[in-house]
C-alpha positions in Angstrom: -12.7 -33.6 -18.2 -15.6 -31.6 -16.9 -14.4 -32.2 -13.3 -11.0 -30.8 -14.2 -12.5 -27.7 -15.8 -14.6 -27.2 -12.7 -11.6 -27.5 -10.4 -9.6 -25.0 -12.5 -12.5 -22.5 -12.4 -12.8 -22.9 -8.6 -9.1 -22.5 -8.1 -9.0 -19.4 -10.3 -11.9 -17.9 -8.3 -10.2 -18.5 -5.0 -7.0 -17.0 -6.2 -8.7 -13.9 -7.5 -10.5 -13.4 -4.2 -7.4 -13.9 -2.1 -5.3 -11.5 -4.3 -7.9 -8.7 -3.7 -7.9 -9.4 0.1 -4.1 -9.1 0.3 -3.9 -6.2 -2.0 -5.8 -3.9 0.2 -4.7 -2.8 3.7 -6.6 -2.0 6.9 -6.4 1.5 8.1 -4.6 0.5 11.4 -2.1 -1.6 9.5 -0.7 1.4 7.6 -1.8 4.5 9.6 -1.5 5.3 13.3 -4.7 6.7 14.9 -2.6 8.0 17.8 -0.6 10.3 15.5 -2.9 12.9 14.1 -1.2 15.4 11.7 -2.1 18.8 10.5 0.0 20.5 7.7 -0.3 23.5 5.6 1.5 23.8 2.2 1.2 24.0 -1.5 -0.3 21.2 -3.7 2.3 19.8 -6.1 0.1 17.2 -7.7 -3.0 15.1 -7.4 -3.1 11.5 -8.4 -6.6 10.6 -9.5 -6.0 6.8 -9.6 -7.4 3.6 -8.1 -7.3 2.2 -5.5 -6.7 5.5 -3.7 -6.4 9.1 -4.9 -3.4 11.0 -3.5 -2.6 14.6 -2.8 1.1 15.6 -2.8 1.9 18.7 -0.8 5.1 20.6 -0.2 5.4 21.9 3.3 8.2 24.1 4.8 9.1 22.6 8.2 10.4 24.3 11.4 14.0 24.2 10.0 13.0 26.0 6.8 13.4 22.8 4.8 10.8 21.7 2.3 9.2 18.3 3.0 7.1 16.5 0.4 4.0 15.0 1.9 1.9 12.2 0.3 -1.7 12.0 1.5 -3.8 9.0 0.7 -7.6 9.5 0.1 -10.5 7.4 -0.9 -11.1 6.0 -4.4 -11.9 8.5 -7.1 -15.4 7.0 -7.5 -16.2 7.7 -3.8 -14.6 11.1 -3.9 -16.8 12.0 -7.0 -19.9 10.8 -5.3 -19.1 13.2 -2.5 -18.5 16.3 -4.6 -14.8 16.1 -5.5 -13.7 16.5 -9.1 -10.4 15.6 -10.8 -9.6 19.3 -10.8 -10.9 20.2 -7.3 -7.3 21.0 -6.3 -4.7 22.5 -8.6 -0.9 22.5 -8.4 0.3 25.6 -6.5 -2.9 25.9 -4.4 -2.4 26.5 -0.7 -4.2 24.1 1.5 -4.4 22.6 5.0 -4.7 18.9 5.5 -5.6 17.0 8.6 -5.2 13.3 9.0 -3.2 10.5 10.5 0.5 9.7 10.0 1.6 6.5 8.4 3.3 4.0 10.7 6.4 3.5 8.5 6.9 6.9 6.7 7.3 10.3 8.3 5.7 12.3 5.5 3.0 10.0 4.4 -0.5 10.2 5.9 -4.2 9.4 5.4 -6.2 12.6 4.7 -9.1 13.2 7.0 -10.0 16.7 5.8 -8.7 19.2 3.3 -9.2 23.0 3.7 -8.6 25.7 1.1 -6.6 28.8 2.1 -9.8 30.7 2.8 -10.9 28.0 5.3 -13.4 26.3 3.1 -13.5 22.6 3.9 -13.5 20.3 0.9 -15.0 16.9 1.7 -12.4 14.2 2.1 -13.3 10.6 2.3 -10.6 8.7 4.1 -9.2 5.7 2.3 -11.3 3.5 4.5 -14.8 4.0 5.9 -13.9 3.2 9.5 -11.2 5.8 9.8 -11.7 8.0 12.8 -13.6 11.2 12.3 -11.7 14.5 12.7 
């Protein structure tokens, strides 16, 4: 009976570790380092959630159409340690975001840096520590 309990505990541990490994993605699996992006627009919302905070920005493209961009950032915990707060950005605020476009979605990207309308740079921690510096 003790052996069976031990095997169940080991199996549960292995399953929990592998689930975490598959749940997270590598930067290059989702984002393309060869496709930098720079957009300016209005914040529509900020998701302060794990595993990644997100900024949603409406951008008017060259055709005069509004595109909704979704920028992935680091975890809220990492962002807070680097000076961000839940309310660092507010809906309606004009910002510029630089980053790297997603491989499979035209208006999804990983945020490299966020600038306020006056040019003030807010620290942005990419969703992975090995993202290229901008």
